[in-house]
C-alpha positions as CSV (number, residue, x, y, z in Angstrom):
1,X,-172.8,-48.0,-56.4
2,X,-176.1,-46.9,-54.8
3,X,-178.2,-44.5,-57.0
4,X,-179.1,-41.7,-54.8
5,X,-181.3,-39.1,-55.8
6,X,-183.8,-36.2,-54.3
7,X,-186.8,-35.0,-56.1
8,X,-190.0,-33.2,-55.1
9,X,-192.7,-35.4,-53.9
10,X,-196.4,-36.1,-55.4
11,X,-199.1,-35.0,-53.3
12,X,-200.4,-38.3,-53.3
13,X,-197.0,-39.4,-51.8
14,X,-196.9,-36.9,-48.9
15,X,-198.6,-39.8,-47.3
16,X,-195.4,-41.8,-47.0
17,X,-193.8,-38.8,-44.8
18,X,-197.1,-38.6,-42.8
19,X,-197.2,-42.8,-41.9
20,X,-193.2,-42.3,-40.7
21,X,-193.9,-39.2,-38.8
22,X,-197.1,-41.4,-37.0
23,X,-193.8,-44.5,-36.8
24,X,-192.0,-42.0,-34.7
25,X,-194.6,-41.2,-32.6
26,X,-195.6,-38.1,-33.5
27,X,-199.1,-39.1,-34.0
28,X,-200.0,-36.9,-37.1
29,X,-203.9,-36.3,-38.2
30,X,-205.9,-38.5,-40.4
31,X,-206.2,-35.5,-43.4
32,X,-203.3,-33.7,-42.7
33,X,-201.1,-34.8,-45.9
34,X,-204.1,-33.6,-48.1
35,X,-204.2,-30.4,-45.9
36,X,-200.3,-29.9,-45.9
37,X,-200.0,-30.2,-49.9
38,X,-202.2,-27.1,-50.5
39,X,-199.4,-25.0,-49.2
40,X,-196.5,-24.9,-51.2
41,X,-196.8,-28.3,-53.8
42,X,-193.0,-28.2,-54.1
43,X,-191.6,-27.9,-50.4
44,X,-191.9,-31.6,-49.7
45,X,-188.8,-34.2,-50.6
46,X,-188.3,-37.3,-50.8
47,X,-184.2,-39.0,-50.9
48,X,-184.4,-42.5,-52.9
49,X,-181.9,-45.3,-52.7
50,X,-182.1,-47.2,-56.0
51,X,-185.8,-46.1,-56.0
52,X,-186.6,-47.3,-52.6
53,X,-187.3,-44.6,-50.2
54,X,-184.4,-43.3,-47.6
55,X,-185.2,-39.8,-46.7
56,X,-188.0,-37.1,-46.4
57,X,-188.2,-33.6,-45.2
58,X,-190.6,-30.8,-46.5
59,X,-189.5,-26.8,-46.1
60,X,-193.0,-25.2,-46.7
61,X,-193.0,-21.6,-48.4
62,X,-195.8,-19.4,-47.1
63,X,-195.7,-16.5,-48.9
64,X,-192.0,-14.8,-50.0
65,X,-191.0,-14.2,-46.4
66,X,-191.2,-17.2,-44.4
67,X,-191.0,-21.4,-44.4
68,X,-191.6,-23.8,-42.2
69,X,-189.4,-26.7,-42.2
70,X,-190.8,-30.7,-41.1
71,X,-190.6,-34.2,-41.8
72,X,-187.2,-34.2,-41.4
73,X,-186.5,-37.7,-41.0
74,X,-183.9,-40.8,-42.4
75,X,-184.6,-44.5,-42.7
76,X,-183.6,-46.1,-39.8
77,X,-181.2,-48.3,-41.0
78,X,-179.5,-45.3,-43.5
79,X,-179.0,-43.0,-40.5
80,X,-175.4,-41.4,-40.3
81,X,-174.1,-41.9,-43.8
82,X,-174.8,-38.3,-44.8
83,X,-178.0,-38.5,-46.6
84,X,-180.2,-36.5,-43.7
85,X,-178.0,-33.7,-44.8
86,X,-178.2,-34.0,-48.5
87,X,-181.4,-33.5,-48.5
88,X,-181.5,-31.1,-45.6
89,X,-179.6,-28.7,-47.8
90,X,-182.0,-29.2,-50.4
91,X,-184.6,-27.9,-48.4
92,X,-183.1,-24.9,-47.2
93,X,-182.2,-24.0,-50.6
94,X,-186.1,-24.6,-51.4
95,X,-186.7,-21.9,-49.0
96,X,-184.1,-19.6,-50.4
97,X,-183.7,-16.0,-48.5
98,X,-186.9,-16.4,-46.3
99,X,-186.9,-17.0,-42.9
100,X,-187.6,-20.6,-41.9
101,X,-188.7,-21.7,-38.8
102,X,-189.1,-25.5,-37.0
103,X,-190.4,-27.5,-34.3
104,X,-187.0,-29.6,-33.6
105,X,-186.3,-32.3,-31.5
106,X,-184.6,-30.7,-28.2
107,X,-181.9,-33.0,-28.4
108,X,-180.8,-31.8,-32.0
109,X,-180.8,-27.6,-31.2
110,X,-176.8,-27.7,-31.8
111,X,-177.0,-29.1,-35.0
112,X,-180.1,-26.8,-36.4
113,X,-177.6,-24.1,-34.8
114,X,-175.0,-25.1,-37.4
115,X,-177.7,-24.2,-40.1
116,X,-178.5,-20.9,-38.7
117,X,-181.3,-21.6,-36.3
118,X,-181.7,-19.8,-33.2
119,X,-184.1,-20.8,-30.4
120,X,-187.1,-19.2,-29.6
121,X,-189.1,-21.1,-27.3
122,X,-190.3,-24.7,-26.0
123,X,-193.3,-25.8,-27.4
124,X,-194.8,-28.4,-25.0
125,X,-197.1,-31.4,-26.0
126,X,-200.0,-32.2,-23.2
127,X,-202.1,-34.9,-23.5
128,X,-204.4,-37.0,-21.7
129,X,-207.8,-38.9,-21.8
130,X,-211.0,-35.7,-20.7
131,X,-214.3,-36.3,-19.7
132,X,-216.9,-34.7,-22.5
133,X,-217.5,-31.6,-20.6
134,X,-221.2,-29.6,-20.3
135,X,-223.1,-28.0,-23.4
136,X,-221.1,-25.4,-25.0
137,X,-222.3,-21.9,-23.9
138,X,-224.8,-20.1,-26.3
139,X,-222.0,-17.4,-27.6
140,X,-220.2,-20.2,-29.6
141,X,-220.5,-21.1,-33.1
142,X,-219.3,-23.5,-35.8
143,X,-216.2,-21.8,-37.1
144,X,-217.5,-22.7,-40.6
145,X,-219.6,-19.3,-39.8
146,X,-217.3,-16.9,-39.1
147,X,-216.4,-15.4,-42.4
148,X,-213.0,-17.1,-43.6
149,X,-211.2,-13.7,-44.1
150,X,-212.1,-12.7,-40.4
151,X,-210.3,-16.3,-39.7
152,X,-207.0,-15.2,-41.9
153,X,-206.7,-11.9,-40.7
154,X,-207.0,-13.0,-37.0
155,X,-204.8,-15.7,-37.7
156,X,-201.6,-13.3,-38.8
157,X,-201.5,-12.3,-35.3
158,X,-200.4,-15.6,-34.2
159,X,-198.2,-16.7,-37.3
160,X,-195.6,-15.3,-39.3
161,X,-197.0,-15.3,-42.9
162,X,-200.6,-15.3,-44.2
163,X,-201.7,-18.8,-44.6
164,X,-205.2,-18.6,-46.5
165,X,-204.9,-21.7,-48.3
166,X,-203.6,-23.6,-45.6
167,X,-206.6,-22.7,-43.3
168,X,-209.3,-23.1,-46.0
169,X,-207.9,-26.7,-46.3
170,X,-207.5,-27.1,-42.5
171,X,-211.0,-25.7,-41.2
172,X,-212.8,-27.8,-44.2
173,X,-210.8,-31.5,-43.9
174,X,-213.4,-34.0,-43.2
175,X,-213.2,-34.8,-39.7
176,X,-212.0,-31.7,-38.9
177,X,-214.6,-29.8,-36.3
178,X,-214.3,-25.6,-35.8
179,X,-215.5,-23.8,-33.2
180,X,-215.5,-19.9,-32.7
181,X,-216.5,-16.9,-30.3
182,X,-217.4,-13.8,-32.1
183,X,-217.4,-10.6,-30.1
184,X,-217.6,-6.9,-31.8
185,X,-217.2,-8.4,-35.2
186,X,-214.5,-10.2,-34.9
187,X,-213.4,-13.9,-33.9
188,X,-212.1,-13.5,-30.3
189,X,-211.8,-17.1,-29.9
190,X,-211.5,-20.2,-32.5
191,X,-210.4,-23.0,-32.5
192,X,-210.1,-26.9,-34.7
193,X,-209.7,-30.4,-33.4
194,X,-209.0,-33.5,-35.6
195,X,-208.9,-36.7,-35.5
196,X,-205.3,-38.5,-35.4
197,X,-204.0,-41.9,-35.5
198,X,-204.0,-41.8,-31.6
199,X,-207.2,-39.8,-30.2
200,X,-207.7,-36.2,-31.4
201,X,-205.5,-33.2,-31.4
202,X,-206.3,-29.3,-30.9
203,X,-204.7,-26.5,-33.0
204,X,-205.1,-23.9,-33.8
205,X,-206.5,-22.9,-30.5
206,X,-206.6,-18.5,-30.6
207,X,-208.1,-16.8,-27.8
208,X,-207.4,-13.1,-26.7
209,X,-207.8,-14.5,-22.8
210,X,-208.1,-18.0,-21.3
211,X,-211.6,-17.6,-20.3
212,X,-212.7,-17.3,-23.9
213,X,-209.8,-19.6,-24.7
214,X,-211.6,-22.6,-22.2
215,X,-215.1,-22.2,-23.9
216,X,-214.1,-22.9,-27.1
217,X,-211.3,-25.4,-25.6
218,X,-214.8,-27.1,-23.7
219,X,-217.0,-26.4,-27.2
220,X,-214.4,-28.8,-29.1
221,X,-214.2,-31.3,-26.6
222,X,-217.8,-31.4,-26.4
223,X,-218.1,-32.1,-29.8
224,X,-216.3,-35.3,-29.9
225,X,-217.7,-36.3,-26.7
226,X,-214.4,-36.0,-25.1
227,X,-211.5,-39.7,-24.9
228,X,-207.4,-39.1,-25.5
229,X,-206.7,-35.6,-26.1
230,X,-203.2,-33.6,-27.1
231,X,-202.4,-29.7,-27.4
232,X,-199.4,-28.3,-28.2
233,X,-198.9,-25.4,-25.9
234,X,-196.3,-22.6,-26.4
235,X,-194.4,-22.9,-22.9
236,X,-194.1,-19.3,-22.6
237,X,-197.6,-18.9,-21.9
238,X,-198.6,-19.5,-18.7
239,X,-202.2,-19.0,-19.1
240,X,-202.1,-22.0,-22.1
241,X,-200.0,-24.3,-20.0
242,X,-202.2,-23.3,-16.7
243,X,-205.2,-24.4,-19.2
244,X,-203.9,-27.9,-20.1
245,X,-203.0,-28.6,-16.8
246,X,-206.4,-27.4,-15.9
247,X,-207.8,-30.0,-18.1
248,X,-205.7,-32.7,-16.4
249,X,-203.1,-32.8,-19.3
250,X,-200.0,-33.8,-18.6
251,X,-196.6,-33.3,-20.3
252,X,-195.7,-35.9,-23.4
253,X,-192.8,-34.5,-25.0
254,X,-190.9,-31.0,-26.0
255,X,-189.8,-29.4,-29.1
256,X,-187.7,-26.4,-29.5
257,X,-189.3,-23.9,-31.7
258,X,-186.2,-21.7,-33.9
259,X,-186.0,-19.5,-36.8
260,X,-183.6,-18.7,-39.3
261,X,-183.8,-14.9,-38.7
262,X,-186.2,-12.5,-37.4
263,X,-190.1,-12.8,-37.3
264,X,-193.0,-10.1,-37.4
265,X,-194.3,-9.4,-33.5
266,X,-196.8,-12.2,-32.9
267,X,-199.1,-12.0,-29.9
268,X,-198.0,-15.6,-28.4
269,X,-200.2,-14.9,-25.2
270,X,-203.3,-15.5,-28.1
271,X,-201.6,-19.0,-28.6
272,X,-203.3,-21.5,-26.3
273,X,-202.8,-24.5,-29.1
274,X,-200.2,-24.5,-31.8
275,X,-201.7,-25.8,-35.5
276,X,-199.2,-28.5,-36.3
277,X,-195.7,-29.5,-35.4
278,X,-195.2,-29.9,-39.0
279,X,-196.3,-26.8,-40.6
280,X,-196.2,-24.2,-37.7
């Protein structure tokens, strides 16, 4: 009889889930594991059979009311034996009564519905090779020069929970570059670009309007000199879709953003780039 067990990952083991995600084509960032660990150290799970990794999942608790599920993967040779369901249930239990969100493979929506998830909208990954734009406009400043409390407050308008520890880690991570536009004492637009296994990803990208989003996006691209770029866009934000297309990016794949319950009213018209499919 094989010895099956589920336990929380140590911080240094989150790299395994990131590596598995890379093998599945999700193209994670080079510093994602350290940033993810800053949110909920007990929210990453690994299933083992005879001491060897068999499955992973995360269900990261953001405060008392919201969790986000990701990294749900079963080793290819072990699929179809119920191991995934067992670790899934452990993750759901970790969330407790919180509303849970996820970005799931669209083909698995029916399975997620069995656990109480309902489709909210689609997120679409756009990708392509972009030439570095001209020098950014004078109003662009480094995101690190914006008071972090102002960034956290603005982020709370587009994300279902406060996430100060994550934002601090994300903005300050090695290789991450942030740009912002500040008007009337508050961030009118801001974003982060980070190196990934393949090219760069931009996320989050938050702005009051398309023109401001374009200014921040151009500044981020200029900072890295262009190249292969990926941007995850809420499909219901038509201005965000148009912006991605106008930069020559094309759809790569799509996820289903789903929730188990009601979430706060979010200003999705300001979301021009999703932070991460793994943590929301």
